C-alpha positions in Angstrom: -13.0 12.8 12.9 -9.7 11.7 10.8 -9.0 12.4 6.9 -8.1 9.3 5.8 -5.8 8.7 2.7 -6.0 5.1 1.1 -3.1 4.2 -1.6 -4.0 1.0 -3.6 -1.5 -1.5 -4.7 -0.2 -2.4 -7.8 -3.0 -4.0 -11.2 -6.0 -1.7 -9.1 -6.7 2.1 -8.4 -8.5 4.1 -6.4 -12.3 1.8 -7.5 -10.8 -0.7 -4.8 -11.4 1.2 -2.3 -15.2 2.2 -2.4 -16.7 -0.7 0.0 -13.4 1.3 2.8 -15.0 4.6 1.9 -18.8 4.4 2.4 -17.9 2.8 5.8 -15.5 5.6 7.0 -17.4 8.8 5.7 -20.5 7.4 7.1 -18.7 7.5 10.3 -17.9 10.7 9.7 -14.5 10.4 8.2 -12.9 12.2 5.0 -12.1 10.0 2.9 -9.6 10.1 -0.3 -8.3 7.3 -2.5 -6.8 8.7 -5.7 -5.4 6.6 -8.2 -2.3 6.2 -9.3 -0.7 7.3 -12.4 -0.7 4.4 -15.2 -3.1 1.7 -13.8 -7.6 1.9 -12.9 -9.0 4.9 -14.4 -5.6 5.9 -15.3 -4.6 3.5 -17.4 -4.0 5.8 -20.4 -1.7 7.4 -18.8 0.4 4.3 -19.1 4.3 4.8 -20.8 7.2 3.5 -19.9 8.8 6.1 -17.7 6.5 6.0 -15.5 9.0 5.7 -12.2 7.9 5.1 -8.2 8.9 9.1 -7.6 5.8 9.1 -10.0 3.6 7.6 -7.6 5.2 9.4 -4.9 3.8 12.6 -6.6 0.6 11.7 -6.9 -0.1 11.3 -3.0 1.6 14.3 -2.1 -0.1 15.9 -5.2 -3.2 14.8 -3.7 -2.7 15.7 0.7 -1.4 19.1 -0.9 -4.2 19.8 -3.2 -6.6 18.9 -0.5 -4.8 20.7 2.4 -4.9 18.1 4.3 -3.0 17.9 8.0 -2.7 15.1 9.3 -4.2 12.5 7.5 -4.2 8.4 8.4 -2.2 7.6 6.4 -3.2 4.1 4.3 -1.0 2.0 2.3 -2.0 -1.3 0.2 0.8 -4.3 -0.9 3.3 -2.4 -3.0 2.3 0.9 -2.2 4.1 0.4 1.2 7.0 1.5 -0.8 5.3 5.0 -1.4 3.8 5.0 2.4 8.0 4.7 3.2 9.1 7.4 0.8 6.3 9.9 2.4 6.6 9.0 6.0 10.1 10.2 5.8 9.7 13.1 3.2 6.6 14.4 5.1 6.6 12.4 8.3 4.9 15.7 10.0 2.5 15.8 7.9 1.0 12.3 9.0 -0.8 11.3 11.8 -1.2 7.8 11.2 0.6 5.5 8.5 -1.2 2.0 7.7 0.9 -1.2 6.2 -2.1 -2.5 5.2 -1.0 -6.1 3.7 2.1 -3.4 2.7 5.5 -3.5 1.7 7.9 -2.3 4.2 11.4 -2.4 2.8 15.1 -1.7 3.7 16.6 1.5 2.7 17.6 0.9 -0.8 15.9 -2.0 -1.6 13.4 -2.1 -3.9 9.8 -4.2 -3.9 11.2 -6.6 -6.1 13.9 -7.0 -3.7 12.1 -9.9 -1.8 10.4 -11.8 -4.3 11.4 -15.4 -5.1 13.3 -15.4 -8.7 11.0 -16.7 -10.1 7.6 -14.3 -10.0 11.0 -11.7 -10.1 12.2 -13.0 -13.4 8.6 -13.5 -14.6 7.4 -10.0 -14.2 10.8 -8.8 -15.5 10.5 -10.6 -18.4 6.3 -9.5 -18.8 7.5 -5.7 -19.1 10.5 -5.9 -21.2 8.2 -7.8 -24.1 5.1 -5.2 -23.7 5.3 -1.8 -25.7 4.6 0.1 -23.3 7.1 -2.0 -19.6 4.1 -2.7 -17.7 3.6 -6.3 -16.5 0.3 -8.0 -16.2 -1.8 -8.8 -13.2 -1.9 -12.3 -11.2 -5.4 -13.9 -11.2 -7.1 -12.9 -8.1 -7.4 -15.9 -6.7 -3.8 -15.5 -5.1 -6.0 -12.5 -2.9 -8.9 -14.9 -1.4 -11.1 -14.0 -3.2 -14.2 -16.2 -5.1 -17.4 -15.1 -7.2 -18.5 -11.7 -7.3 -15.6 -9.9 -5.8 -13.2 -12.3 -8.1 -15.3 -11.9 -11.0 -15.1 -7.7 -10.3 -11.6 -7.9 -9.7 -10.4 -10.0 -12.5 -13.0 -7.2 -15.1 -10.9 -3.4 -13.1 -7.5 -5.1 -12.7 -5.0 -3.2 -15.0 -1.4 -4.4 -16.1 1.0 -1.7 -13.7 4.0 -0.2 -14.7 7.3 -2.2 -14.7 9.9 0.8 -13.2 8.2 0.8 -10.0 9.2 -2.8 -9.8 12.4 -1.8 -9.6 13.6 1.2 -8.1 15.1 1.9 -5.0 14.1 3.8 -2.8 17.0 5.0 -0.6 15.0 7.1 3.1 16.0 6.9 6.8 14.1 4.3 8.8 14.7 6.6 11.8 12.7 9.6 10.3 9.8 7.2 9.3 9.7 6.0 12.7 8.8 9.1 14.0 5.5 8.6 12.3 2.4 5.8 14.2 2.6 3.2 12.8 0.8 0.3 11.7 0.3 -3.0 9.9 -2.4 -5.1 8.9 -1.2 -9.1 8.3 -4.1 -10.5 6.2 -3.6 -14.3 6.6 -5.8 -16.3 5.7 -5.0 -17.0 3.1 -1.4 -15.3 3.1 -0.1 -13.7 -0.2 3.7 -15.6 -0.7 5.0 -12.5 -1.6 4.6 -10.5 1.8 5.5 -14.2 3.5 9.5 -11.6 3.6 7.3 -8.3 5.2 5.5 -10.2 7.7 9.1 -12.3 9.6 10.7 -7.8 9.0 7.9 -6.9 11.2 7.2 -9.5 14.1 11.3 -9.0 14.6 12.5 -5.8 16.6 16.2 -5.9 15.1 14.6 -4.3 11.5 15.5 -0.8 10.7 18.5 -1.8 13.5 15.3 -1.5 15.8 13.5 2.3 14.6 10.9 -0.3 13.7 10.3 -1.0 17.1 11.2 2.2 18.5 10.4 5.9 17.4 7.1 6.9 17.9 6.1 2.9 18.1 4.6 0.2 15.4 1.2 -1.9 16.3 0.6 -5.2 14.4 -3.3 -6.5 13.8 -3.9 -9.1 11.8 -7.1 -9.4 10.1 -8.5 -13.2 8.7 -9.0 -12.3 5.2 -7.4 -12.3 1.9 -4.3 -9.7 0.3 -7.7 -7.3 -0.5 -8.8 -7.6 2.6 -10.9 -3.9 1.5 -12.6 -6.1 -1.3 -13.2 -9.5 1.4 -13.3 -7.9 4.4 -14.4 -4.1 4.4 -16.2 -3.6 7.7 -13.4 -5.3 9.6 -10.2 -3.2 8.2 -12.5 0.0 8.3 -12.7 -0.9 11.9 -8.6 -1.4 12.5 -7.7 1.7 10.8 -10.8 3.6 12.7 -8.6 1.7 16.3 -5.6 3.2 14.2 -6.5 6.5 14.2 -8.0 7.4 17.1 -4.9 6.4 18.8 -3.5 8.2 16.3 -5.5 11.0 17.6 -4.4 10.2 21.6 -1.0 9.9 20.9 
């Protein structure tokens, strides 16, 4: 039995993990899916002062409050920034870090750092025009969703705080690399804003060699879109349990 902490990406909330939570618990694991400040059912807390550090504290607070020892930390999309920070700051508490089609930054880089200028500028302009400093979600079709799943996500998405988009994260990649890691590449269809990350995690020189070193990094692929917890929950659960099993024997 393992403990899982599932962290959603931008515009989402803990709600997006419902199908995976059910499956993990049915297999005998404990699983938690916190919602970050300012989004989802916590959208009423949206304000311009929310930062990347706010969201890091959200997840760290959950781990500490639930007294979790050696959880598998699963981070999706934007939350790769959060997972990287926590592996740097409390890596000894983590059994495994699973990046699900997630941002894997360089030291000193922001979430927006690898995005095309047109994407970055549009989001920054949207946030600048909003009194709460937030920017709107994309159409869920870019995540490869259709029919009922598309409609569900379209209803549930909320605006995302703007500062976490440009907040830089400083960390020691060799310290992060001491945590066993997986990267789950969701590539059917592949989301354009993750293209640079896909290249990085296949490059043995990334993080000056730390990514491929340390406790090891494993590349896994999933033939679905950017929201696999919605479009392929069973297959994603299989891969997360596989990662947890590897962590238990490492």
